[in-house]
N, C-alpha and C positions, 0 to 999 in steps of 0.2 A: 202198911198195904192194902190199898182199898178193895172191896167184893171181885171189883173188875177186872186186876191188874191179878188178884189171886187164880180168880177164874185163868184168865190167859197164862198162868206161870203153871196152872194144873194141867190144861188143855197142852201147854206144847212138852209137858210132858210125858202127858198119852203117846202126843206124835212122835217122839224120840223111845219111846217103849214101841213101839209098832216097827222103827224103822230097826230097832236089834232085830224085833224076832224076823220079819222076812231077810237081813244078810244070815241070819241062819240058817234060813232056807235056801241060802244062796242066788236069792231075786235081790238084784242090785236094782233094777228099774221097775219101773209103774210096769211099764206092758205083760210082763208075766203071769198079771196077775189077773189080767183078763181069763188064762188058763184055768186058775182054780177054781176059780165057781162064789158069784156073790154067796150062798148061804155057809162055804167050806171056810171061806173070808171072814165073813161075820161072826162063826161060832168060834174064829181063835183069837180075832181083835177087835170085834165089840163092835160097836157105831163108827169107830176113826177109819175099820174095816171095810166098812159100808161105804162112804165116803169115796175109799180109797181105790171101789173099785170100782164103784161109780163114774168116778175120772177119766179108769183108765182104758172105761168101756164109753166114755163120750155117751155115756146116760147122764150128765148133771152139763148146767148151764156155769157158770160161773162168771159173774159182771165183774167188768172194769170198772177201776174207782178214778173216772177220768178226774184229770188236771188242768184247767185254767191258762191258756199258752201267755205269754206278754206280750203283749201288742208293742212294746221296742227293747230294742238292744242297745246299750250303751255303750259302745266297745273303750277302751283309752289305752288310743296308740304311742307309745316312747320311744323317740330311738338313743339311745347309750353311745357317747363321747368316748 
């Protein structure tokens, strides 16, 4: 496993741990995180908590990865007898 893959795996583990903590708090969606407060979320969840709070309060912008659209489409139509 290379360094990038290890980093992504570790990041995913942190996200899963944060998700489990939120479920224990009775939080099933991001919206209730708004009411907790940024400092409280950061104290309990660390950087992932801050990122989650910023997403919940729409304080951050996430860029979309644009995918080029194919210019043409060829379909095959067949009729079975």
